[in-house]
C-alpha positions in Angstrom: 0.0 0.0 0.0 2.8 2.4 0.7 4.0 2.0 -2.8 0.6 3.1 -4.0 0.7 6.1 -1.7 4.1 7.1 -2.9 2.9 6.8 -6.5 -0.1 9.0 -5.8 2.1 11.6 -4.0 4.7 11.6 -7.0 2.0 12.0 -9.6 0.5 14.8 -7.5 3.8 16.6 -7.5 4.2 16.0 -11.2 0.8 17.4 -12.1 1.3 20.4 -9.9 4.7 21.1 -11.6 2.9 21.1 -14.9 0.4 23.6 -13.5 3.4 25.8 -12.5 4.9 25.4 -15.9 1.6 26.6 -17.6 1.6 29.5 -15.2 5.1 30.4 -16.2 4.2 30.2 -19.9 1.1 32.4 -19.5 3.1 35.0 -17.4 5.7 35.2 -20.1 3.1 36.2 -22.7 2.2 39.3 -20.4 4.4 42.0 -21.6 6.0 44.3 -19.0 7.0 47.0 -21.4 9.9 45.1 -22.9 9.8 43.4 -26.2 10.1 39.7 -26.2 9.2 37.1 -28.9 6.8 35.4 -26.4 4.4 38.2 -27.1 3.6 36.7 -30.4 3.4 33.1 -29.3 0.1 31.6 -29.9 -0.6 33.7 -33.0 -1.4 31.4 -35.9 -1.1 32.6 -39.6 -2.9 31.2 -42.6 -0.2 29.5 -44.5 -1.4 27.7 -47.7 -4.7 27.1 -46.1 -3.4 25.8 -42.8 -3.2 27.7 -39.5 0.5 27.7 -38.7 2.3 29.3 -35.7 3.8 32.6 -36.5 7.3 31.6 -35.5 7.2 28.7 -38.2 6.6 31.2 -41.2 8.8 34.1 -40.0 11.8 35.0 -37.9 10.7 36.9 -34.8 13.5 39.0 -33.3 13.9 41.8 -30.7 15.1 44.8 -32.6 15.5 46.9 -29.4 13.9 47.1 -26.0 10.5 48.2 -27.3 10.4 46.8 -30.9 9.9 43.3 -32.3 10.8 42.6 -35.9 9.1 40.0 -37.9 10.8 38.9 -41.0 8.7 36.4 -43.1 10.5 33.7 -45.0 8.3 34.3 -47.9 7.6 37.9 -48.9 3.8 37.1 -49.9 3.2 36.2 -46.2 3.5 39.8 -45.1 -0.3 40.5 -45.5 -1.4 37.4 -43.8 1.0 37.9 -40.8 -0.3 41.4 -40.4 -4.0 40.2 -40.5 -3.2 37.6 -37.9 -1.5 40.1 -35.6 -4.4 42.4 -35.8 -6.9 39.6 -35.2 -5.0 38.3 -32.2 -5.9 41.3 -30.1 -2.4 41.6 -28.4 -2.9 45.4 -28.5 -0.2 46.2 -31.0 -0.4 47.6 -34.5 1.9 46.1 -37.0 4.0 48.5 -39.2 4.6 46.9 -42.5 7.3 48.4 -44.7 7.2 45.7 -47.5 10.0 43.7 -46.2 9.7 43.4 -42.4 6.8 43.9 -40.0 7.6 45.8 -36.9 5.6 45.9 -33.6 6.3 48.9 -31.5 5.5 48.5 -27.7 4.3 51.7 -26.3 5.4 52.7 -22.8 3.0 51.4 -20.2 0.7 53.9 -18.5 0.0 53.5 -14.7 -3.6 52.4 -15.6 -2.3 49.8 -18.0 0.2 48.5 -15.5 -2.5 47.9 -13.0 -4.7 46.1 -15.5 -1.6 43.9 -16.2 -1.2 43.2 -12.5 -4.8 42.2 -12.4 -4.3 39.8 -15.2 -1.2 38.3 -13.6 -3.1 37.8 -10.4 -6.0 36.1 -12.3 -3.5 33.8 -13.9 -2.0 33.0 -10.5 -5.5 32.3 -9.2 -6.2 29.8 -12.2 -3.0 28.0 -11.3 -4.0 27.8 -7.6 -7.4 26.4 -8.5 -5.7 23.8 -10.7 -3.4 22.9 -7.9 -6.2 22.5 -5.4 -8.1 20.3 -7.9 -5.0 18.1 -8.2 -5.0 17.9 -4.4 -8.6 17.0 -4.2 -8.2 14.2 -6.7 -5.1 12.8 -4.9 -7.0 12.8 -1.5 -9.8 10.9 -3.3 -7.4 8.3 -4.4 -6.1 7.9 -0.8 -9.7 7.6 0.5 -10.3 4.8 -2.1 -7.2 3.0 -0.8 -8.5 3.5 2.7 -11.7 1.7 1.8 -9.6 -1.1 0.2 -7.8 -1.7 3.6 -5.4 1.1 4.1 -5.0 2.1 7.7 -6.4 5.3 8.9 -3.0 6.6 10.2 -1.4 5.9 6.9 -4.3 7.7 5.1 -3.9 10.7 7.4 -0.1 10.7 6.9 -0.5 10.6 3.1 -3.1 13.4 3.2 -0.6 15.5 5.2 2.1 14.8 2.7 -0.2 15.8 -0.1 -1.1 19.1 1.7 2.6 19.8 2.1 3.2 19.4 -1.6 0.2 21.5 -2.3 1.4 24.3 0.1 4.9 24.4 -1.5 3.3 24.7 -5.1 0.8 27.4 -3.9 3.8 29.3 -2.5 5.6 28.9 -5.9 2.6 30.4 -7.6 2.5 33.4 -5.2 6.3 33.9 -5.7 5.9 33.9 -9.5 3.0 36.3 -9.4 4.9 38.7 -7.0 8.0 38.7 -9.3 5.9 39.5 -12.3 4.0 42.2 -10.4 7.3 43.7 -9.5 8.5 43.5 -13.1 5.4 45.2 -14.4 5.2 48.0 -11.7 9.0 48.8 -12.3 9.2 51.8 -14.6 
């Protein structure tokens, strides 16, 4: 039975690490006034009838601290890339010079910074909910094992270990959110 408990706790930690990884990905997409290619991750361009990730049809580079340069590998893709950026609602207007599309990131206003902090905290809350759901599922597995003959002491011990894993991951979420808040609010 202890092998089954260890497996449940290991899987719980693994699932929670995935939730933290997802949070990190989502936080990297929230721009803090600095240009980063992650801003255009998730944008898909119509490429010969197929939606294709932008970074597979163009080279996305950081020209300077507030400018992204998007150089398509095929010149006729400029229009499609421009449409995809506008349709993505990332809040940036593409500047097309016929060779390269540039995205200029405006400096963040205090109001916009506060909106971004709210979005960061919302993402953090989503991650916490995911972690709590993982904890709930793990505790349900332990209770099933208890019905199948696991001692009450072992079940309580396992639930305590699961809660400890949960607490550590919740603290990680809080730390990521605090770091991103600080990055956004720094002028």
